[in-house]
C-alpha positions in Angstrom: 10.4 18.3 -18.1 10.1 21.7 -16.5 10.6 22.4 -12.8 6.9 23.0 -12.4 5.8 20.0 -14.3 3.4 17.7 -12.5 5.2 14.3 -12.2 3.6 11.1 -11.0 5.9 8.4 -9.6 4.0 5.1 -9.5 5.7 2.9 -6.9 7.5 5.7 -5.1 8.2 3.5 -2.0 10.0 0.8 -3.9 13.6 0.4 -4.8 13.4 2.2 -8.2 10.5 4.6 -7.4 12.2 5.9 -4.3 15.4 6.5 -6.2 13.6 8.4 -8.9 11.8 10.5 -6.3 15.0 11.3 -4.5 16.8 12.4 -7.7 13.9 14.5 -8.8 13.8 16.3 -5.4 17.6 16.8 -5.5 17.2 18.5 -8.9 14.5 20.9 -7.6 11.3 19.3 -9.0 8.6 20.2 -6.4 5.4 19.2 -8.1 5.7 15.5 -7.4 2.7 13.2 -7.0 2.6 9.8 -5.4 0.2 7.6 -3.6 0.7 4.6 -1.3 -1.0 1.3 -2.3 -3.6 1.8 0.4 -4.4 5.2 -1.0 -4.5 4.0 -4.6 -4.7 0.4 -5.7 -3.2 0.4 -9.2 -4.8 -3.0 -9.8 -8.2 -1.3 -9.7 -9.2 0.3 -13.0 -11.8 2.7 -11.6 -9.4 4.0 -8.9 -6.7 4.6 -11.4 -8.9 6.4 -14.0 -10.3 8.6 -11.3 -6.9 9.5 -10.0 -5.7 10.6 -13.5 -9.0 12.5 -14.1 -8.6 14.4 -10.9 -4.9 15.3 -11.3 -3.5 17.2 -14.2 -0.4 15.0 -14.6 2.3 15.9 -17.2 4.8 13.0 -16.8 4.6 9.5 -15.4 7.4 7.2 -14.2 5.8 3.7 -14.0 8.0 2.0 -11.5 5.2 0.1 -9.7 5.4 -3.6 -10.1 5.3 -6.9 -8.3 8.9 -8.1 -8.3 10.9 -10.9 -6.7 13.7 -13.5 -7.0 13.6 -17.2 -8.0 11.9 -18.3 -4.8 9.0 -15.8 -5.2 8.6 -16.4 -8.9 8.4 -20.2 -8.3 5.8 -19.9 -5.5 3.6 -17.0 -6.7 3.4 -17.2 -10.5 -0.3 -16.2 -10.7 0.3 -13.2 -8.5 3.2 -12.0 -10.7 1.4 -12.2 -14.1 -2.0 -10.9 -12.8 -0.8 -8.0 -10.7 1.7 -6.7 -13.2 -0.8 -6.9 -16.1 -3.4 -5.0 -14.1 -1.0 -2.3 -12.8 0.6 -1.5 -16.2 -2.6 -1.7 -18.2 -4.5 0.6 -15.9 -1.7 3.2 -15.6 -0.8 3.2 -19.3 -4.4 3.4 -20.5 -5.4 6.1 -18.0 -2.3 8.1 -18.8 -3.3 8.1 -22.5 -6.9 9.1 -21.8 -5.8 11.9 -19.5 -3.4 13.4 -22.1 -0.1 12.7 -20.2 2.8 14.2 -22.2 5.2 11.4 -21.6 5.4 8.1 -19.7 8.4 5.9 -18.9 7.7 2.2 -18.4 10.2 0.0 -16.4 10.8 -3.3 -18.0 13.6 -5.7 -16.9 16.5 -7.5 -18.6 15.2 -10.7 -17.0 12.6 -10.8 -19.8 15.2 -11.4 -22.5 15.4 -15.1 -23.8 17.2 -17.4 -21.4 19.9 -18.4 -23.9 20.2 -15.1 -25.8 23.7 -14.1 -27.0 25.7 -12.1 -24.5 25.8 -9.2 -24.0 22.1 -8.7 -24.5 21.2 -6.2 -27.3 17.8 -4.6 -27.4 16.9 -6.5 -30.6 17.2 -9.9 -28.8 13.8 -9.4 -27.1 11.3 -12.1 -28.2 13.9 -14.1 -30.1 13.9 -17.2 -27.9 12.4 -19.1 -24.9 12.1 -17.4 -21.6 13.6 -18.6 -18.3 10.8 -20.9 -17.0 10.9 -19.7 -13.4 10.5 -16.1 -14.5 8.0 -16.6 -17.3 4.8 -15.1 -15.7 6.6 -11.9 -14.8 8.4 -11.7 -18.1 5.2 -12.2 -20.2 3.5 -9.4 -18.2 6.4 -7.0 -18.7 6.7 -7.8 -22.4 3.0 -7.0 -22.7 3.6 -3.6 -21.1 6.4 -2.8 -23.5 4.2 -3.8 -26.5 1.3 -1.8 -25.0 3.5 1.4 -24.9 4.6 0.8 -28.5 1.1 0.1 -29.7 -0.3 3.2 -28.0 2.5 5.3 -29.6 1.6 3.8 -33.1 -2.2 4.1 -32.8 -2.6 7.2 -30.6 0.6 9.2 -31.1 1.6 9.0 -27.4 5.2 9.4 -26.2 5.5 6.3 -24.0 9.1 4.9 -23.7 10.3 1.6 -22.2 13.6 0.9 -20.5 15.3 -2.4 -19.6 17.3 -2.1 -16.4 19.6 -4.9 -15.3 19.6 -6.3 -11.8 19.2 -3.5 -9.3 20.2 -2.8 -5.7 20.2 0.2 -3.4 18.4 2.0 -0.5 14.9 0.6 0.2 15.7 -2.8 -1.2 13.8 -5.9 -0.3 15.7 -8.0 2.2 13.1 -10.7 2.7 14.7 -14.0 2.1 11.7 -15.5 0.3 10.9 -12.7 -2.0 14.2 -10.7 -2.5 16.7 -10.8 -5.3 20.2 -12.4 -4.8 22.2 -9.3 -3.7 20.0 -8.1 -0.8 19.3 -11.7 0.2 23.0 -12.4 0.5 23.6 -9.2 2.5 21.0 -10.4 5.0 22.2 -14.0 5.1 25.8 -13.0 5.8 24.7 -10.3 8.3 22.6 -12.7 10.3 25.2 -15.4 10.1 27.8 -12.9 11.5 25.5 -11.9 14.3 24.7 -15.6 15.2 28.4 -16.6 14.7 27.2 -19.3 12.4 29.8 -21.6 10.9 28.4 -21.6 7.3 26.2 -19.6 5.0 24.3 -21.5 2.2 24.0 -19.9 -1.2 21.5 -21.3 -3.7 22.9 -22.8 -6.9 26.4 -23.5 -8.1 27.6 -19.9 -8.0 28.5 -20.1 -11.7 25.8 -17.8 -13.2 26.9 -14.3 -13.8 24.9 -11.2 -13.1 25.2 -7.5 -13.7 24.2 -5.1 -10.8 23.1 -1.5 -11.2 22.7 0.9 -8.2 19.2 2.3 -8.1 20.6 5.9 -8.0 22.3 5.2 -11.3 19.1 3.8 -12.7 17.2 6.9 -11.5 19.7 9.2 -13.2 19.3 7.2 -16.4 15.5 7.3 -16.3 15.5 11.1 -15.9 18.1 11.4 -18.8 15.9 9.3 -21.1 12.7 11.1 -20.1 14.4 14.3 -21.2 16.3 13.1 -24.2 14.6 10.0 -25.7 11.3 9.6 -27.6 11.7 6.5 -29.7 9.3 3.5 -29.2 12.2 1.0 -29.1 13.4 -0.2 -25.8 16.7 1.0 -24.2 19.0 -1.1 -21.9 20.2 0.4 -18.7 23.2 -1.2 -17.1 26.9 -0.9 -16.2 28.3 -3.1 -19.0 30.1 -5.7 -16.8 29.0 -8.6 -14.7 30.2 -10.8 -11.8 29.6 -14.5 -10.9 27.3 -15.3 -8.0 30.2 -17.0 -6.3 32.4 -13.9 -6.6 29.5 -11.7 -5.5 28.9 -14.0 -2.4 32.6 -13.6 -1.4 32.5 -9.9 -2.0 29.5 -9.5 0.3 31.1 -11.8 2.8 34.1 -9.5 3.0 31.9 -6.3 3.1 29.9 -7.7 6.0 32.9 -9.1 7.8 31.6 -12.7 8.1 34.4 -15.1 8.9 32.7 -18.5 8.4 32.5 -20.7 5.3 30.3 -20.4 2.2 28.4 -23.5 1.0 26.8 -23.7 -2.4 23.6 -25.7 -2.6 24.0 -27.2 -6.1 20.6 -28.9 -6.0 18.9 -25.5 -6.0 18.2 -23.8 -9.4 20.7 -21.5 -11.0 18.4 -19.6 -13.2 19.7 -17.9 -16.4 23.4 -18.7 -16.9 24.3 -15.1 -17.7 22.6 -11.8 -18.1 24.9 -9.0 -19.2 23.3 -6.1 -21.1 24.8 -4.3 -24.1 24.8 -0.6 -23.1 26.1 0.8 -26.4 22.8 2.5 -27.1 22.4 4.4 -23.9 26.1 5.2 -23.7 25.8 6.6 -27.3 23.0 8.8 -26.2 25.3 10.3 -23.5 24.7 8.4 -20.3 26.9 6.0 -18.3 26.7 4.4 -14.8 29.0 5.9 -12.2 28.7 3.8 -9.0 31.2 0.9 -8.6 29.7 -2.3 -7.3 31.8 -2.6 -4.0 31.1 1.0 -3.2 27.4 0.5 -3.7 27.3 -2.7 -1.7 29.1 -1.0 1.3 26.6 1.9 1.2 23.6 -0.5 1.1 25.0 -2.6 3.9 25.5 0.5 6.1 21.9 1.5 5.4 20.7 -2.1 6.2 22.6 -2.0 9.5 21.1 1.4 10.4 17.6 0.0 9.7 18.2 -3.0 12.0 19.2 -0.6 14.8 16.0 1.4 14.3 13.9 -1.8 14.4 15.5 -2.8 17.7 
């Protein structure tokens, strides 16, 4: 990408999109295009086609998606499969028709089979059953990856797909019903500290292990791959190490400064037992994550506290 390239970031207000936008701006890219959902509904085909027709876009980062944790996936399965299929279909097809030079599609490591060997290698995709609570979202994302690959094969496009592990960072979703585990725990422990609550409940046994990638690291990886990778095969993006939910809970408890007890609700679902990605491929290409987990969590909690002060 050249400094003057016209770059569209779909989902620029979200966790991933805002990080990509921030990194692009820091590197001096000035011809960035983005629209809010009220300005451009990516679920509406006509709107998306018109947008691409009216803007001479060179590159696309497709970070727009409907995402959430176990609670949201359980309660809104139709929303997850419908919205994600519509968003990615409209953007990918319109990008092809408008002659976009390159598109990067954000998948997710949660779409790998539930009991795939660890760490997760790229070739494990579609080799086993999916996590049931996550199936609608996973099927939609798998369709997006296959769509990019199919357009490359049939039309000669340069559409690449990446598989980021669990993410966290600035502009995260802290809603307890729809957020992922890390931001949800930050909010739970913060509110318990403020209320001087005696206990904090954590869903599940605490045994499942998860890998967490800071959104700034993900953004750097996405830019690196946009500039250096053109293969149709997916690429994992992660840090290469994980942590149990129990240890994560106690780490966040310490960062927040909560002094009560942690109670694990073992009747709640655990989800996938483990989800560590193999990062051999992207490390071999020349990229590695740089932000340690505790450092990243402290920065996110500071930003969360600042946001609470603003709202007050």
